[in-house]
C-alpha positions in Angstrom: -22.7 7.3 -11.0 -20.2 9.8 -12.6 -20.0 11.9 -9.5 -19.4 8.7 -7.5 -16.5 7.8 -9.8 -15.0 11.3 -9.6 -15.2 11.2 -5.8 -13.5 7.8 -5.8 -10.7 9.1 -8.0 -10.1 12.0 -5.6 -10.0 9.6 -2.6 -7.6 7.3 -4.5 -5.2 10.2 -5.5 -5.2 11.4 -1.9 -4.6 7.9 -0.5 -1.7 7.6 -2.9 -0.2 10.9 -1.7 -0.8 9.9 2.0 1.1 6.6 1.3 4.0 8.6 -0.3 3.1 7.6 -3.9 2.8 10.2 -6.7 -0.8 9.9 -7.9 0.2 9.0 -11.5 -1.1 6.0 -13.5 2.4 4.5 -14.1 3.2 4.7 -10.4 0.0 3.0 -9.4 0.3 0.5 -12.2 3.7 -0.7 -11.1 2.9 -0.7 -7.3 -0.5 -2.5 -7.9 0.7 -5.2 -10.3 3.7 -6.0 -8.2 1.4 -7.1 -5.4 -1.8 -8.2 -7.1 -2.0 -12.0 -7.5 -4.7 -11.9 -10.1 -4.4 -10.9 -13.7 -2.4 -7.7 -14.1 -4.3 -4.5 -14.8 -3.4 -2.3 -17.8 -2.2 1.3 -17.8 -5.5 2.3 -19.2 -7.4 0.7 -16.3 -5.4 2.5 -13.6 -5.6 5.7 -15.6 -9.4 5.4 -15.7 -9.5 4.9 -12.0 -7.4 8.1 -11.4 -9.4 10.1 -13.9 -12.8 9.1 -12.5 -13.9 7.2 -15.6 -14.3 3.8 -13.8 -14.0 2.1 -10.5 -12.1 -1.1 -9.6 -13.8 -4.4 -9.0 -14.0 -5.5 -5.3 -10.9 -7.7 -5.4 -8.9 -4.9 -6.9 -10.3 -2.4 -4.5 -9.2 -4.6 -1.6 -5.7 -4.8 -3.1 -5.6 -1.0 -3.5 -6.7 -0.5 0.1 -4.0 -2.9 1.3 -1.4 -1.2 -0.9 -2.3 2.3 0.4 -3.0 1.3 4.0 -6.6 2.4 4.0 -9.8 0.6 4.8 -11.5 -0.6 1.6 -14.9 1.0 2.5 -13.2 4.3 3.2 -11.5 4.2 -0.1 -14.7 3.2 -1.9 -17.2 5.4 -0.1 -15.3 8.0 1.8 -15.6 9.0 5.4 -14.3 6.9 8.2 -16.3 4.2 9.9 -14.8 2.8 13.1 -15.6 -0.8 14.0 -16.4 -1.9 17.5 -13.2 -2.9 19.2 -11.1 -1.4 16.5 -8.2 0.4 18.2 -4.8 1.4 16.9 -3.5 2.2 20.4 -1.7 -1.2 20.6 -0.9 -1.6 16.9 2.5 -0.8 15.6 2.8 2.2 13.3 1.9 1.4 9.7 4.8 0.7 7.4 5.7 3.1 4.6 5.6 1.7 1.1 9.4 1.7 0.9 9.6 -0.3 4.1 7.0 -2.8 2.8 9.1 -3.3 -0.4 12.2 -4.0 1.8 10.3 -6.5 3.9 8.9 -8.2 0.7 12.4 -8.4 -0.8 13.7 -9.9 2.5 11.0 -12.5 2.6 11.8 -13.5 -1.0 15.4 -14.3 -0.1 16.6 -17.8 0.6 16.8 -18.7 4.3 20.6 -18.5 4.3 20.6 -14.9 2.9 17.8 -13.9 5.3 20.0 -15.1 8.2 22.9 -12.9 6.9 20.6 -9.9 6.7 19.4 -10.5 10.3 23.0 -10.7 11.5 23.9 -7.5 9.7 20.9 -5.7 11.2 21.8 -7.0 14.7 25.4 -5.8 14.3 24.3 -2.4 13.0 21.9 -2.0 15.9 24.5 -3.0 18.4 27.1 -0.6 17.0 24.5 2.2 17.1 23.5 1.4 20.7 27.2 1.4 21.7 27.7 4.9 20.3 25.0 6.4 22.5 
């Protein structure tokens, strides 16, 4: 079981690096708790995940996988298992964590402010297109 926890911690740290997060407990704590809808986890909990001392429960594993844009079973067990019909050819490229934060912030705005943001983006896009 200890080897399994150590292997998980290595996969977690690598998944964090791949998602442009520094694999440190405080970084994971803030990112995880900002998205997790259940009871917040402690610094000690995420530190134990990253040190290979424990593994997250299934609901937390799912949230970690969503946060780091990795399939939960790959994060938990390693390897890569493709599902039948699973194709990324038509899927848009995955968002970086910073882009997700911007989208989450946008969605939290009132409708009137979201409209202003859309208008600003449209104007910026038009001005950029006109310069080409």
